[in-house]
N, C-alpha and C positions, 0 to 999 in steps of 0.2 A: 082375526088371524086364525087360521085353522089350528085345531088341537094338536096335530102332529108337529107343526112348526114350534108351537109353544113348548111342547114336551122336549124337543131337541134342544131348544135354547135353554130351558131349565136344567136339562141334564148337563150341557156344556158349562153353564155357570156353576153348577154344583161341583163339577169335576175340578174346576180351577179354584174353588173355594169362595165364589162370589154369589152363589145362588141362595135363594130363600129356603131351599130344601136341605141345606147342610145340617147334618146332625151335630149338635153342640158337643164339643170335646171338653172333658174335665181339665181344669187347670192344675198343673203340678203343685204340690205342697211346697211353698217357698218360705214357710215360717222359720225354718232352721238355717236358712242361708242368707247371706248378704248380697246385695246387687254386685259387689265387686268379686265375690268368689264364684258365682254362678250366673252367667248372663241369661236374660230372658230369651226364650226361643219361641218361634212360631209353632203352633201345635195343629197338625192336620192340614189337609188341603194344599193349595198351591204355595202358600207361605212356608209350610214345612218342607215342601219339595225344594224350594229355593234355598232355604236354610241348610238342608242336607247337601245340596250341590256346592254351596260356598264353603261348607266345612271341609270338603275334600279337594277343592281347587287350590293349587299352589299359589302363593302370593306372586304378584307380578313384579318383576324387577325392572328397573329402568336404567340400569348401569350400562354405560357405553364403553367399549374398549378404548383405552387411551390411544390417541394418535402418536405415532413415533416422533421422537424429537430428532430433528435433522441437524447434523453438524457436518461442516465441510470436511471431507476425507473419512467420515465414519459411515461404513456400510453395514453396520451390525444389524440393522433393521431389515435389510434387503431380503435375506432368505425367506422369512415368513411371508412377505408380500409377493415374492416371486412364485412361491409354491401356490399361493392363492390365485395367481394369474395363470397357472397351468404349466409352469416350467417344471422340469424334472430335477431331482436332487443332483444328478451328475452334471447339470448345466450351471449350478450355482457358482462355482469357482470362476468360470469364464464370464458369467454375468457380472459378478462383483468386479472383476478386472476392467471390464468395459465401462460399467457405470462409474467407477472411480476415475478412469481416464477421461471419459466424455463429459461428465458433469460434476465430478467430485462427490457423487452421491447426493446431490442437491436436486430434488425432483422438479422444482418449479423453475429451473434455469433454462432460459432460451439461449441459442447460440450467440456468443459474444458477451453475455452478461457477466459482470463481476459480482462476487458474493462475499459476505463477511463470514466469520467462523461459524455462525448459526444459519448459514444458507440463505440469509436475507439478501435480496438483490440490491446492490449498491450503485450500479451504473452499467454502462455498456462500454466495453473496451474496443469492440470493432463491430461493423455493421454488415460484413460481407456474407455471413451465414446465419441470419436471424431466423430462418425457417427451421433450424435444428431445434428439436423440442424435447425438453424434460430430461428425465433421468438417463435414458439411453441415447439422447440427442438424435431422435428420429428425424431425418431430413425431410424437407418439404416435397422432395421427389416421391416420397412414399405416401404422403397424405393429401397432396394436391389432387383434385379430382381429374385434371386433364393432362397429367404428366405422361409423356410418351413411353418412357422406359418401364415404369411400374404400373401405368394405367390407373393411378389412383387406388392402389390396392387397399390401403387402410380405409379410405373414404368409401369405396364400394362394398367392402366386406364387413366393416365395423360401423359405418355411418359417421365416421369422424373425418370431417373435411376441413377443419380449422385447427389452429395450434392449441387453443386454450384447453381442451379436454386432455391433451397429451402432457400437460404440466402436472397431472395427477399421477402419482407413482404407480398405482395399480393399473390404471388405464394405459399408461405408457408401457408397462411390462406386458400387458395383453397384446398391445400393438406390436411390440418387439417380438413376441412369440410368433405372431402371424408372419412377420418379416422373416424370421428364422426358418419357419416351415417352408417359406417360398424360396429363400435364397441363402440359407445357412448363415454363417457368421460374416459373409462378405459385405453386408451394408456397414459393418463396423471395422472393416479392414483399414489399417494405417495407410495403405497405398492410395486411398481416396484423397488423403490430405496433400500428397505431392503429385497426384495424377499419374502414378506409375502402374495403376491397375490395368490388367489386360482383359 
């Protein structure tokens, strides 16, 4: 192996503390300390570098924000999630009224589902509007990929072409915001229930 390659490898190894050319470092005087009051530390080279890095790196926390507890008729958790989904503060009152009317603020509720006081699905009361989805009861006409009126708006712009993702509160509120930007509050107008919309 040519001398220059050996010199480069030796230099690299000594720089990270593994080389044979490393200058020995004196060990600190530990005679007046106990292992519990002063931990051993790496001295010099790569080991010292890593010890210095970890001394200043904040500890990693693994805490996860608690999921909201859903109760039928309780929308107290809604503002925080709605703001996360991109809604404005001045929309929160209207959103709360719609979510309360449409799903009872139970995000996993599909059209016709019956729920208990903890928003657990207990059965199906009717089967005529099963495509209504989640918190804001977004209708299948808005997420089906081939619907004529809305042309699969949510499917095309958000990639959500099935009901299951819309049963998540945050996803549902993002999809509802897209609908609102496209058609205002009309998708949630009461006139759709009795076919009096013009």
